[in-house]
Phi, psi and omega in degrees: 000130183293145178292147178291128180299146179240127179271124178299162180295145178050062178287157170277116187257130175240125185251126176278083186300322182294319178299313182289329180301313180291319181294320180292328181297320184271351181263147173292159003276143179271087189270155169222158176269185184298333179276001180083009181278139182292140180223003185298317180293320177301311180302314183299314182291314181296323178299319178294317179299315180299318180298315179299313184296315182293324184283318189252352174048053184284154172263335181234139187193152174217142175251120190246129178240154171294138174280164177292154172091174182290165177239178180301335180292330177293333176286325178290320185213109188296337181268009179300126182058021184290338182273001180281133177291159178298153180298130178302143182302321183283353168268318181303319184286355176268350185292311183299311178295328177295313178301320181296319179294317179302313180294319180295332176288349181089016182267131175300133181237132183236132170224110186248126181296151171075355176228171178261166178304323179304317183292321178295315180296317179299317180296314180295322178295319178297316180296319180294320180297323179297334178264012181062031181257133182280134181242133174249116181259121180264112185200161171245012186265123182293335179304327185292345180301336179293343183272348185293133173204195183296339182251001184225131177227153177256149171227132174255103185289340180287333177247358180055047180239142176257148180225114172257195182301315179298324179293323178297314180298317181295322184276318188252349178081006179221165176287158176307324181293345180261355183300318180303313182294324177299313179295322181293320181291313185271347183074174181216106184295328182292325178262357182062036171277122190293316185066186177283134181304134176060027174250116179260191184298319183298314180292320179298319178296318179298319179298315183287324178291333179271326187242347176079321184206163175296323179302316180293322179296314181290330179290330181213073182302326183295334179296336180297327182297340181276351180286163191264001183282159181294131180090004182297326184297323182269359186290320181306318180294320179296321181296315181295317184294324187247027181306314183295320179296320181295316179295320178295319179299321179294321179295320179294324184278349184276124176283128178293141180242013184224036179291135176287116185241148180286343183225144174265167181309319183292340180278345188268062182269138176294132183255161173303145183289158168269087193297317181299316180294318180299316179298318179296320179292319176298322177296314181299323182274353184062037174270077191292324180295316179290326177297314179300316180297316181295321179292322188272313187248347186094167180296152181301324179294321179296321181294323176294323179281352180081024180262127178278157180305323182295321181282333184291322183190162174290153178304145180289134189267017180297329180233160178300126186278170183302324181297329186266358183283142177234089182252130181240136172266118187266114181232000178242154179294329180295312180290326177298316181298322179296316178292323180298319177299319179294320180298320181298323184273343187287144177278326180226129179229125171274135189225141178211149177249151171242135190221178182273347186201160174273349177282109188295340179275347183243340188295141175247147183288130177252329180184168179226147177234151182222146174215138180238345172211150185305134175090351181235123182207163176230156173235131181246100179284137179224358184209032178275151180263343188234174172070243184272023185309318181297334183271350185288154182285159178291133180301314183297319181294315180299313182294325178297322179290325186273339185307313180299326181287317179295327184265359176291123183291350179299126183297126176206337192270136167233153181198180177241110186062060182292346177299319178295313180298324177298318177300317183297317179293325178300327180301334181249025174062041176236130178255114182287124176231180177069036180280127176269316186201151171236115188295330176297313180289324179296317177296318180297316180292322180297316177197103186295333182250006185288334181190178166285161187245017174284161187296320182298317179294317181293324178298318177294316186291313187265333186246350183062034187232129174273110179286154174299128181270159179299323180295332179300326184252340186251348184084185185235167170064210186296334183267007181297135181278151168276164190298325181292342180273353182271136179299143183303321182301324179275327185286325189299312180299321178298311184293315180296322179297324178305313180292318181299309181297321179299318178298315181292325175295319177304315181293317184291314183288322178298323179297322178289326182285339184306323182275004182234077183300328179296321180287323176300320180296317178300316180295311188278334184256345180241298191290311182293316177296333181287334187306305180294334178292318177294324176301314180300315182296318181292320178297319182291315180071192183220145182275137174232153179266096185296323180297317179296320179296320179294323176296317178297322178299317179296319180293321178294324179299320178294317178298321180295322177297318180295317179295321179297318178297318177301314181298316180297321180294315180296320182283339181081011177195161177279144175200163181277112183293341180268357180267114179300318183296314180294323179294319176300318180297314181295309187290315193255343176258306182287311185269352175057037176290151182294139177275110184271334184202150179243155176283167178305335180268004174093002179276153177299133182281142173241030180294164186305313183293330178292312179297324179300316181289318179294328182295342178294333185239345185228141184286323186298315178302326178295317179296318180299318181296317179295322178297314179299315182299314180291322180297317179293319179299318181293310185289325185276327188238296188293327175281320193275321187303316180300329180284346183264001179291126181290132185293333182275316184268339184071016183229170178262137183237102178282171172242123176268138183245123180271342190237047182239304186286155181288332191263354182103352178292148173287147169238167180220157179212158176053060001266164175277103182282343185285339189255009176290120184298141178246344184272349180252153181297318181293325176296318179293328178295324177298320179295335178295338181278351175272102193245164178269143176288170182302133178087356181238164170229158176273131175240124177246127179235121179230156179282137180273119174047047189296321183290325176293323178294322177294322176301316179298318180296312184290321182279336182054033179287125186303316183292321180290315178299318181297317182298315179290320183296330180267006175070025180284156170295110189297325180289324178290320179296319178296317180299319179300319180289312185290320183265357175065040179236165177291152184305318183285349181263359181294128179276165179296325179292320177296321179295320180299317181290323178294323178297318178297322178293313181304308182285327178299319183294321182287347174256014176069027183293141177272172177298325178297315180295319179296320179299318179295319183293320183268354182057051178231163178299151183300320182296328179290318177297320178297323178298317178300315182294319179299317179295321179301310182292333177291323182273334179235066186297334179298328179293316179297317179299317178300315183296317180294317179295322180296315178300317182295312180296320180297318180295322181286316187268334184087004180204166170236171182229154174276175178304329186261006174096002175295136184258131182242103186283145182233085187301331185265008187295336179252014182297143175282346178274117189302320183299315181289318180296316180297321178296320178293323179293322176296319178296325180298325179290315187278326188303317179298328179284313180293320179294319178295321177298320178297316179298319183296314183289330175294317177298320178297319180298320179295315180292319180297316180299319179296319180293320180297316179299325184278315189269329184229065184294342180269018177066033173292335177234128182227126176277120188244338182212151169230121181225110181057247182257026189231140171246139182240136185231154162259122185236130179296144185301336183284346184227031183300305186293320179297314181294319181300311181298315184291315184290320177299316180300314180297316181295324180287343180259012183289344177206149175259106179252169178283354176231159180296140173263117187250129174244137183241133185247145174223155184226142177191177179284342176219174185296321180294317179297329183285356180268000000 
């Protein structure tokens, strides 16, 4: 076994930037910034550079790229690299910012006309070797193996492998000095080097192992005939006939070692970074982790050079710096009164709470922070255990003073995730009103996919400022302190900064929203009014029958045992059904099932869609899928829900998230109410455990086919609008049109296929996808789609126009002006672009449906407050297109009529908006 190569200390590093640029472009992650501009290739190359610098700590280094235009090799052979496609536009536009980052890092960058990056690297390596200097070449290009010697080694950072002389021999079967001849003999399709006709790698190796070099082969071609490889007898004639091609191929494959360069190795010293420029570039690319690091610790190159951030550059003035901050810890009634007077008079106040827990039903208030102008904030500790604890003010007294201000309807408050802060105040019988803005929601409305919407990420993105993180003051992992355990002296700057940064984010994001009145409307008329409604729903929670859930868990455990036994019987042996590795062995090695898809590491995939397809022809995948479904249902719901019942309320309290999904839909967690299956019997049984309290019933009201109705509205297709307007069964009406039969003659199978077409189209499904879903030939599925578009031409026009508008603008919009950005819509990679185009079709419908149900929740909440102030009607859940209520038995019919009416009036569409209500003792019965 060959010894592991060892890189000497402080190597001279040469990076083949062009090689890595292309490799990074095709490798995940496929990133984009907030503006939808591609950044994945930039990220890949810079990540590799950072890795090299941190690992090898070089003092001298160069990043070498190919220059624009032809090189001397094109003069030798006009078809050199002629088979390469043009550079994709979304790669080309990453070159300039990548070069800018490389330079800002202080790294020498070289682009030399008329030669390739390989030639520049070869020349510098040769010069360094002449000075007895060790060179490490970072590349993924096999051509570079010819440069390896005692002073030169290759590193492939994507596979983290080093290659010395022994490594070249082990990988390619020849010495580094023979690599040129190997490439010349076998040719290189990527560079369009012709080589000897019909000579591949195996034959080329045999030739070199027998004759050592092209020079020896050309000097005595007949000697080749004595070699033992297949085709050796006819090889001399081929060598003579193609001598010129072989010599030209060798010239093309030879890296120049004598390029005239403006700098020698000793001149290529890493320089101090241009920190301000680097920070700005990281912001533009949305490289938030590196931005945070650069702000906090300095650029990676500076750290290698031993330069501290303070010495590297003055602090960036995008945000108020530490020197300019005026943060006060308020511990006396006199200072509290002074701040209270200012709060009363202020037009805008940023507010934040510090608590003992992230669980809003359990958290206790530890302190509050306020800011009214950038750089000036206060922190009022009321529940710390350490430090200045004896001097802190009484929590009850402070809250009593602030309660009138918090409950004053005059708009003044801004915050970051004010839903949480509202919960904390509710614990102390205070209802927060007068909300002007929530920076999390404002960022989300501005661009739901542009970034994460937490305060630390937004601070980096909008302010170029790394905020103090909770881990900075509380530690990490199992030993992490809760906020009340942190000394006031350490907690106060963190807490005050939260309010300060929130105020500055409010100013920065509001400035961006000013030019987008449609987005301002979404924020002010949908998202902000919804916030207190979600607080009410979360506080109220939902009742579950824990005993019934435990019974269901026991029954599911028995079913899982039966499925496991079935699986073992089919497989002919026992195995762990939850082990991906064991399942791969059983399915694809023992049972020899076809491999439909592979994982990124090359193993056969056992993903859900793979098992679904295999289950059509084989029994074991079907059993595995059923086992997985029941196992997830048991662990996620029937086992977990009883443990989530709050000890004080006796109910379960989920968390609804407004700033998570790309389309505007609410999501929920702890528990996730959106994912309880409704199409399976066991899923519906879980819903039976969501029960009504005594004297109440559960009422569920959901929108009927809302996305299809939105499609009719957006496309304005006459036939589709007519079908909905006349109250027809839309799937039956579609079947009548597509199959050319009378409405009353439509069969159940025709309706099923029409339903698949209807829903498939709104999700941008192709004929191939429809064929798979219906298990029919692709041409038949295409015929259905063609007939559909023939009968509903408005839908096709809408889809084509939407794709075009999305490509031009980079986003689509809902009926109400919510903007849904599509970063991959202009991607040169067809898979990503096609996925974005499918999303462009569906997003306006899904986003509009989300807006409609949010508007309905706002209107319903207002009606409940007005008509049933004694809580005879309570909105307790929102799941997809459905609202769930607890309704007192005395007002069931009245509430049903009123609530359905309100929901149906939540939007004015060109077709009727229909809401359907059901009532029962539990959620399942109400469906």
